[in-house]
N, C-alpha and C positions, 0 to 999 in steps of 0.2 A: 431134301429140298432141291427143287429144280432151279437151275441157273438160267437167267434170261440173257440172251445174246443181244447186246446193244450195238447195232450197226445202222448207219443211215440206209434208207431204201436205195436199192440199186435198180436203175431202170435201163434196160437194154432194148432199144427200139428195133434192133435188127432181129432179135428173136422174140420180141414182145413179151419178155419175162419181166416180172416185177417182184422183187423180194424185199419187203419192208422188215423192220425189226420184229422178230417173232421169237417165242420160246421154242425150245427143242420139241415140245409136244405139238406145236402148231406148224411144224416144218413143211407142210404141203405148200408148194409154190403157188403164187398168185400170178395169173396171166392176164395181160391186157389183150383185148381182141385184136385181130389183124385189122388194118385200116380198111380192108374190103368188107368187114362186118357191117351189118346194118347200123344206122345211127342209133336206133333204140338199144341194140345190144351193146354198143360202145358206151352209151349213157349208163346203162345198168352196170356194166363192168367198172366204170370209174366210180360209181356209187358204192359198189361192193368193196372195191379196194379202199376207198375212203373209210367205209365202215370198219374194215379190218384194222386199219391204222388207228381209227378213233377208239376202238375197244382196247388198244394198248395204252390209252390215256397219255398221249404225248403232250408236250407243251404246245400252245396254239401256233406258235411261230413255226415249229417243225411241221405240224400238220398242214398249215397253209402252204409252206414251201414245197412239201412233197406232193400235195394234191392239186393246189391251184396256182402255185408259183410258176415262174417263167419256164422252169424245167420240170414242173410237176407232171403227174400222170395225166391230168385233164388236158394240159397243153400239148402233150405228146399224142394223145388219142384224138384230139381236135386241133390239129396244127394250124389250120388257116384261120384268119380273123373271123370270117363269116361263120365257120363251123363253131368256133368258140363262142361267138355272140349268140348263136342259136342255142348252144348248150346252156348258156346263162339264163335262158328263158324257161328252162325245164324244171320240173318238180325235183329231180335228182339234184340239180344245182342248189335249189332252195334248201333242201335237206342238208347238203354239205355245208352251206352257209350257217345253218342252225348248229351243226357240229362245231364250227369255228367259234360261234358265239358262246356255246356251252364251255368249250375249253378256255376261252378268255375269262369267263366268270370264275374259273378256278384259281385265278391270280398266279398262274405259273408262267407268266409272259416270257421271260427270258431264262427259264430254268437251265442250269448248268452253263450259262453263257454260250448257248449253242449257235447263236448268230449275232454278229455285231449290229448295233442300231445305227441308223443314219438320221441326220437332222436336215429338214428342209425349211426354208423360209417362204412363207406365203404372204403376199401382199393382198390385203382385203380391206374393204371400206370399214370405217369405224362402226357403222350400224350393224354390219354382218358380224363383226367381232363381238359386239355387245349382245347380239342375238345368241351366238354360240355360248358366250359366257353365262347368260341367263339360262339357256337350255341345260348346260352342264350342271349348274347349281340346282335347278329344278329336278334333275334326274339323279342328283347326289353322286356325281362322278366328276372326274377331272376333264378339262377341255381336251387334253391329250387323248384320253380314252374315248371321248365323244367323237373327236375328229377321226381317230382310227376306225371307229365303228362306221362312220359316214363314208370313209374311203373304201371300206370293204364292200360296200353296197354296189349293186349293178345300177348303172344309170343309163337312161335312154340316150343313145348317140345323138339324137336330135336336140338334146339339151346342152350339148357341148359346143361352144362357139368355135368356128374354124378361123384360122388366121389368114 
């Protein structure tokens, strides 16, 4: 029986090496492309790394954190706001979002208590609250799951009011 090594991914931006949780049989290192690599090659590499992690069937929170989170591989490979926004418009990003959705369906949201949760309070009009409540009911899900799904989606920057 082969033992699986459970370690969080280690991302070293100086050497561009990425080592996610893998079994001894899969010990070939994963590498992120150098920042000088073409945008297409960087997109493909982020997608490949996401696929490797996805095949390990992590909980969705771990997957999100390690791939799309603030210190995730996508943010490291596309460090500027403009680069990341451009990446969000790609097919690779859409496929990674599908991976997140599939992992969320497995109901392993906070497996092993890997990351603490935070609570936010959002002020919204009664009509919007009622609309969300109705949509959650129609989709047979909780408002919390519906709102998290909506928060995970890319939105057009032009739709965000500036203060």
